Residue, then its C-alpha position, 0 to 999 in steps of 0.5 A: m415400492s419393493q420391500q426388503g426380502g419381499t417380491p417386487t410388485g407394481p403395475t409395470g412388473p419387474g424391470p431393470e430398476d427392480d433387478w438392480w435393487g434386487q442385486l444390490y440387496d439380495d432377495a434370498s438373504d435376510d438382513t443381519g441388522p446392526a452389530p452391537a459392536a463398532d462397525s468395521l471391516d473385521d466386525r462385518f466379516a466376523s458377523a458373516a462367518g458366524a452366520v454361515n457356520a451356524g446354519g451349516s453342518g460344519a466346516d464341510a458344509p457347502q458354501p453358497p455361491p457369492a452374490p454377483d457384483p452389481r458393477d459386473a452385471p451387463g447393462t446395469p448402470l452404476l448410480p453412485t449419486q443416488r446412494r445416501t450411505p454405503p451398503p453394509t456388504p460383507e466380504a463373504a456372501p450372506p446365507t440363504p433363508s434355508s441355511g440357518t436362523g439368520a439375523p432379526t428381520g425387524s429393520p425398517p425397509a429401505p427407500e426405493p431409489p427414484s427412477d432414472p433415465p436409460r443409461p448407455d451400456a456399462a461395457t461401452a460407457a465410461p464409469a460415472v464420477p461423482s461430483g458436487p458436495t452432496a455426491a456420495p462415493a461408491y465403494g462397492a465391496w471394499t472400504p477405502v483406507a487412507p494411504e500411508p505417507l511415503t516418508p515416516a512422520g518426523d523424517e521430513p526435512e524442514d528449515e529451522a525457522a519453520a520448526a521454531a515457528r511451529a514449536s512456538g505456535l506463532g507464525p513469522l512476524p509481518p513486515p513493518l508498517p510503511s509509515r505512521a498516521y501521526v506523531g505526538t500525544r493526540p491525533p490532529t483535528y482534521d480528517a486525514e483524507p481530502t473532504a472538499l474540492p476547490a470551486a472551479d470557474p468554467d471559463d478558467l479551468d487552467a487555474l485548477v491545481p491537483d491535491t497532490v503532486l509527486d515526482g522523482a528522478r535519479y541523476g549522477a550520484c543522487t536520487l531525487r524525491a519531491v512532493s507537494v500535498r494540500g494541507d488538512s485545513a485547505r482540504y476541509r475548507g475546499e481551498p486550493r493548494r497554495d504551494a507550487l512545485l516545479t521539477a525540470r532538467f536542462g541539458a543531458g549527460e554529465r552537463a545536465l542541470v536539475l532544478v527543483a523550485l517550490a513557491t508558497g503564495v500569501r495565505t489570505a490572497p485569493g489567487a495565491h496559488l496562481a502567483a506561486a505557479e507563475v514565479c516557479r515558471w519564471i525562475g525555471a525559464a531563467v535558469g533554463r536559458s542560463h543552464e550551461r553557464l550555471t552547470a560550469d560554475i557548479r562543477a568548478a565551485r565558483r561560489a561568488d559567481l553563482k550567488a551573484g547570478l542567481h540573485r539577479l535571476t531571482d530579483r528579475g522573476l519576483g519583479k515580473l510577479r509584481a508587474a503582473a499584479t499591477e497589470q491585473g489591478l491587484d496589490p503586489d503584496d497580496y499577489a506575491a510568493t516565497l521562492r526556494c530552489l535547489l540545483l543539482s548537477g548531473d555529473p556523478e563526480c560533482r557533489t556540490r548542491v546549490f540552494f537559493g531563494v527568498g522567504p522563510g522555509g527549511l533546509f535540513r541535512l540528515r547525516d549519521r541519523e542526526w538532523q542538522d538545520i542548515e538554513p542560511e541566516v539572514t545577514e544583519v546590518k552591522g557597523e557604525p551608521v553612515l550618511g544616508f543609511g541608518s539613524p544619526p547619533h544622538e550625541t557626540p563622542d564627548g557626550d554632548r547631545l545635538t538635539m532634544d528629542l521631545g517625542i513628537p513624530t515628524p509628519p511625512s514630507p509631501y515631496e518625498p515618496a513613501p518608503e517601500p516595505p523591506r523586501e525579503p533578503f536573498r538566501f544562498r548556500t552551497s554544500v558538499a554532500r557526503p555518501g549517505d547524506v539526505l538533503l531536505m528543502c521544504g516550505t514552512g508547512f513542513a519545516e515548522p512541524l519538523r522543527g517543533e516536533p521531535g517525534l517527527r524528526a526521529h520517525l523520519a530519521d529512522r525511515w530515511s537512514g536505510p541503504e536505499p532511498p524510499g520509493l515514491t509511494a513510501y516517500l509520500a506516506d512519510t511526508q504525510v505523517r501529521v502533527k496536531g497544530y500543523a495543517d498547512d500545505r506540505t512541500a518537501v524535496a529530498v535528495w539521497e546521496a549514493 
């Protein structure tokens, strides 16, 4: 290894590597050593100028020739990646040993660079560009200076929002969350995500139903969103979704008719989801065969004809469901389902919305950020009892009792059939929508928390009162806002009026 200020030695003698090292650190000059002051370009120049003036006879002393630049030497490769720190090269040439006292020479020797394979000639080869995080740039006889900005500080144009955000130290606020996880004082007991899948029969895979069904469309002056989600309790227990959802369009153009049907099977019945799906298919087929007449009645606002015709179609569909239960050897009361339907016209000028069905649920309208419960009430029997209907009076108009009631129950007659249990009454309602209204039809799994939790009503009113209806994913998130104590299936159909 060649020492600084010594003569290269070794078995191979002087070579290209020793010449490169000697040109980089000149043999004839002593090391000036570290300066006591800060190491800058001006300090280096003052140190070199002081050493030259101290060794000469004055200003007229001959100046030694400057050391050649190693980058200009022919055949000398430039190895920027093998230098750990830039060398302290001054602007003026360092003095020779005979020109003065120089700086102390007690600095530690510099390590010898590792051997390098032959490189192409510097005149023909492209200059090497350092790369990688450990490569050190080669500056040579100059020190880089950060370029000054073209525009003075403080003159850059910027908007007021960016200036206010930088002045306050806070960035722009993030967008609001799409929906809430739950409303109420405490979170629900069950997990928000599905836990177990329903059991499957390899010979009856058509009986499987998905966990979630989501659909949507835009016809005429309304936008439709429909969703059916398995309840938290069914997700935890591995039970199938008992709610069924059907969306269908019959016809085209202004004479199109959109049907949305939802059904809910009996909670304790093993095939409840099959009964709900069957009644939806049957009512859909019946409406599809009569869609032309139904469309004409809706556009002409013939309410009486609509109620009579839809009542007949509903009874026929539920009758088929009871007949199917008898054929399968099942109890008709177990293989049953509630049914709720909504009819929408494809005519942009027609804003009449028709609801009909059998069984409990919910029908709501959001108008001016206020919820209205417009579920049709069940008609009560009124008036005096008549022959063959109701109970006879216990006394005459004058106060005379016709019989004495001893409180002994009368046994049923063996010659008369047992009376059938009362059926669910038919529900029917037509409403004329206004621009900005939201009509919501849902099953009991969504109607009960909406009626019982004011926080859910307020949250959905804020979410659904915007100028545009939510997208499918946003609508799904809104309907999945949970409430403690309500874990049934959720099926909701919403219509936004343009």
